[in-house]
matplotlib code that plots the C-alpha trace (Angstrom):
import matplotlib.pyplot as plt

x = [137.7, 137.1, 138.9, 136.8, 133.6, 134.5, 135.4, 132.0, 130.2, 132.2, 131.4, 127.7, 127.6, 129.3, 126.8, 123.9, 125.3, 125.5, 121.9, 120.6, 122.6, 121.1, 117.6, 118.1, 119.3, 116.0, 113.8, 112.1, 113.6, 111.1, 110.4, 111.3, 107.9, 104.9, 102.2, 98.7, 97.2, 93.9, 90.6, 88.5, 86.7, 83.2, 81.0, 79.6, 81.8, 81.3, 83.6, 84.3, 85.9, 87.2, 88.1, 87.6, 85.3, 85.3, 83.2, 81.3, 77.9, 76.4, 73.0, 70.8, 67.7, 64.7, 61.7, 61.1, 58.1, 57.1, 53.9, 51.4, 53.4, 53.0, 55.5, 58.6, 60.3, 64.0, 65.1, 66.0, 67.9, 69.9, 73.2, 73.5, 76.7, 79.4, 81.5, 83.8, 82.9, 85.1, 85.5, 85.9, 83.6, 83.3, 81.0, 80.4, 80.0, 78.5, 78.5, 78.7, 81.3, 81.1, 84.4, 83.5, 87.1, 90.4, 90.9, 87.4, 85.2, 81.8, 79.7, 77.3, 78.0, 76.2, 77.9, 76.8, 78.9, 78.4, 79.7, 81.3, 81.6, 80.6, 81.5, 80.4, 80.8, 79.5, 76.4, 74.2, 76.7, 75.6, 74.5, 76.3, 75.4, 76.3, 76.2, 76.5, 76.3, 74.9, 75.3, 76.0, 74.8, 75.1, 74.3, 76.7, 77.9, 81.5, 83.6, 87.3, 90.4, 92.6, 96.4, 98.0, 96.3, 94.9, 91.5, 91.5, 87.9, 85.5, 82.1, 79.1, 75.5, 73.1, 73.9, 71.9, 72.9, 71.1, 72.2, 71.4, 71.5, 71.5, 71.1, 71.9, 73.0, 73.7, 74.9, 71.6, 70.6, 67.1, 66.7, 69.0, 67.6, 68.5, 66.7, 67.5, 66.3, 67.1, 66.8, 67.8, 69.6, 69.8, 72.7, 75.0, 78.3, 81.4, 84.5, 87.6, 89.7, 92.1, 91.4, 94.2, 93.7, 95.8, 94.7, 92.1, 89.3, 90.6, 91.3, 92.2, 91.1, 91.6, 88.8, 87.9, 84.3, 82.8, 79.2, 77.1, 73.9, 73.0, 70.5, 67.4, 65.2, 65.3, 62.7, 63.3, 61.0, 62.1, 61.0, 62.6, 61.2, 57.8, 57.6, 57.7, 59.9, 60.0, 62.7, 63.4, 66.9, 68.3, 71.3, 73.9, 76.3, 79.1, 81.2, 84.6, 85.4, 88.5, 88.3, 90.4, 88.8, 88.9, 86.6, 86.0, 85.1, 82.8]
y = [101.9, 105.4, 104.5, 101.4, 103.3, 105.9, 103.2, 101.6, 105.0, 105.7, 102.3, 102.7, 106.2, 104.9, 102.0, 104.5, 106.7, 103.7, 102.7, 106.3, 106.5, 103.2, 104.4, 107.7, 105.8, 103.9, 107.0, 107.8, 110.6, 113.5, 113.9, 117.2, 117.6, 115.2, 115.5, 115.0, 111.8, 112.2, 111.3, 108.5, 108.7, 108.4, 111.4, 114.0, 115.8, 118.6, 119.8, 121.0, 119.7, 120.6, 118.4, 117.4, 115.1, 113.5, 110.9, 110.0, 110.7, 108.6, 109.5, 107.7, 109.1, 106.8, 108.9, 112.0, 114.0, 117.3, 119.2, 118.6, 115.8, 113.1, 110.7, 110.1, 107.1, 106.7, 103.5, 101.8, 103.7, 106.5, 107.3, 111.0, 111.5, 110.0, 112.6, 113.3, 115.7, 117.1, 120.0, 121.2, 120.5, 122.0, 121.5, 120.2, 117.0, 115.9, 112.6, 110.4, 107.7, 104.8, 103.4, 99.8, 98.6, 100.4, 99.6, 99.3, 102.4, 102.6, 105.6, 107.3, 110.4, 112.9, 115.0, 117.8, 119.4, 122.2, 121.2, 122.7, 119.3, 119.7, 118.8, 119.3, 117.2, 117.1, 115.0, 114.2, 115.9, 119.6, 119.6, 119.8, 117.9, 119.3, 118.0, 120.0, 118.5, 121.2, 119.5, 116.1, 114.7, 111.4, 109.5, 106.6, 104.2, 104.0, 101.3, 101.6, 100.6, 102.9, 102.9, 105.2, 108.5, 107.5, 106.0, 104.0, 103.5, 102.2, 103.8, 103.0, 104.2, 106.3, 109.4, 112.1, 114.7, 117.4, 117.4, 119.7, 118.5, 120.8, 119.9, 123.0, 124.3, 127.6, 126.4, 126.1, 129.6, 130.5, 127.3, 127.7, 126.1, 125.0, 122.4, 122.0, 119.4, 118.8, 115.8, 114.7, 111.4, 108.6, 106.1, 104.1, 105.2, 103.3, 105.0, 104.7, 107.2, 108.1, 110.5, 111.7, 113.1, 116.3, 117.3, 116.2, 117.9, 118.5, 115.9, 116.0, 113.5, 112.4, 110.4, 108.8, 108.1, 106.2, 106.9, 105.0, 106.7, 104.1, 105.0, 107.2, 108.9, 112.7, 114.6, 118.0, 120.3, 123.1, 125.0, 125.7, 127.2, 127.6, 123.8, 122.4, 119.3, 116.9, 114.3, 111.6, 110.3, 107.6, 108.9, 106.8, 108.5, 107.7, 110.0, 109.7, 112.2, 112.9, 115.3, 116.6, 118.0, 118.8, 117.8, 119.2, 116.5, 117.5]
z = [167.3, 166.0, 162.8, 162.4, 162.9, 160.3, 157.8, 158.3, 157.8, 154.7, 153.3, 154.0, 152.4, 149.3, 149.1, 149.5, 146.8, 144.4, 145.1, 144.6, 141.3, 140.0, 140.9, 139.1, 136.1, 136.0, 136.1, 132.7, 130.7, 130.1, 126.4, 124.9, 123.2, 123.4, 120.7, 122.1, 120.8, 118.9, 120.6, 119.3, 116.0, 117.6, 117.1, 114.7, 112.2, 109.6, 106.8, 103.3, 100.2, 96.7, 93.8, 90.2, 88.3, 84.9, 83.0, 79.8, 78.5, 75.8, 74.2, 71.7, 70.1, 70.7, 69.5, 67.4, 66.4, 64.7, 65.3, 62.6, 61.1, 63.7, 65.1, 62.9, 64.4, 63.6, 61.8, 65.1, 67.9, 66.4, 68.3, 69.1, 70.9, 73.1, 74.7, 77.7, 80.5, 83.2, 85.6, 89.2, 92.2, 95.7, 98.6, 102.2, 104.0, 107.4, 109.2, 112.3, 113.2, 115.7, 116.8, 117.9, 118.6, 118.7, 115.0, 113.5, 112.7, 110.9, 110.0, 107.8, 105.7, 103.4, 100.8, 98.5, 95.8, 93.4, 90.0, 87.0, 85.2, 81.6, 78.0, 74.3, 71.2, 67.6, 67.0, 64.0, 61.7, 62.0, 65.6, 69.0, 72.1, 75.5, 79.1, 82.3, 85.8, 88.0, 91.4, 92.9, 96.3, 98.1, 101.2, 102.0, 104.7, 105.7, 107.2, 108.0, 109.9, 111.9, 111.4, 114.0, 113.3, 109.9, 109.1, 105.8, 104.7, 102.0, 101.3, 99.3, 98.9, 96.8, 94.7, 92.9, 90.3, 88.4, 84.8, 81.9, 78.3, 75.3, 71.6, 69.4, 66.1, 64.5, 61.2, 59.3, 58.0, 59.2, 61.1, 64.1, 67.3, 70.7, 72.8, 76.5, 79.1, 82.7, 84.9, 88.4, 88.0, 90.6, 90.8, 93.0, 94.5, 95.5, 97.0, 99.1, 101.1, 103.8, 106.7, 109.0, 112.5, 112.5, 116.0, 118.5, 116.5, 113.0, 110.3, 106.6, 103.9, 100.3, 98.6, 95.3, 94.2, 91.2, 90.5, 87.9, 86.9, 84.3, 81.6, 81.7, 79.2, 78.6, 76.5, 75.0, 72.9, 70.6, 67.5, 64.1, 61.0, 62.7, 63.5, 67.1, 67.5, 70.4, 70.8, 73.5, 74.1, 76.3, 78.2, 79.9, 82.3, 84.8, 86.9, 88.6, 91.4, 93.4, 96.3, 99.2, 102.3, 106.0, 108.9, 112.3, 114.8, 117.7]

ax = plt.figure().add_subplot(projection="3d")
ax.plot(x, y, z, "-o")
ax.set_aspect("equal")
plt.show()
């Protein structure tokens, strides 16, 4: 009887050990290192960017006059210059995102960039035409889709830029002159980019923008050999901008 009882206890202990072993095998294995998932994209953010821009400036003289002489119209529009401009930019951006679904995000953003984009080319044989973009700003809407930690987005809206134009020469003895005019141009912007959530609050992005400022008239006045000259030119300008930046999400 004693032997039978011990046999039953041994069998029960063995069965309990097998059940406990199977249960332990089903327990999840603790990961060695878990990276915290980013929070949602909804909320304010602020950041900075650096990059480069390039484009073209085409100018056509549409009117010309000299003091005491009267209006001297050119024989039809007179092409002045078509030259490339390029340089570095840097600035800041601020915006707000709404995450409507796990994968769809929309928002609004404002950017401001100080610019070193410029260029110079010969014009009217003995003269030189220069363009310098002083700053670029924009207000745009953004829509995007999330892919894991990344937000792939399109943006579009309005852009402004302060641009300085110079017509100069130093090759005519006794008649060297320089005429400079500034304007603040308005245009449309289209862009695309990718923003990646590095941590819960910090993200990094790469973005491309195309800005078309169209044509606008610029008037400059200067003096040479004691005579005041005034000229009006139609200037057509486009910009391409690539920038990389970081954002802090509140």
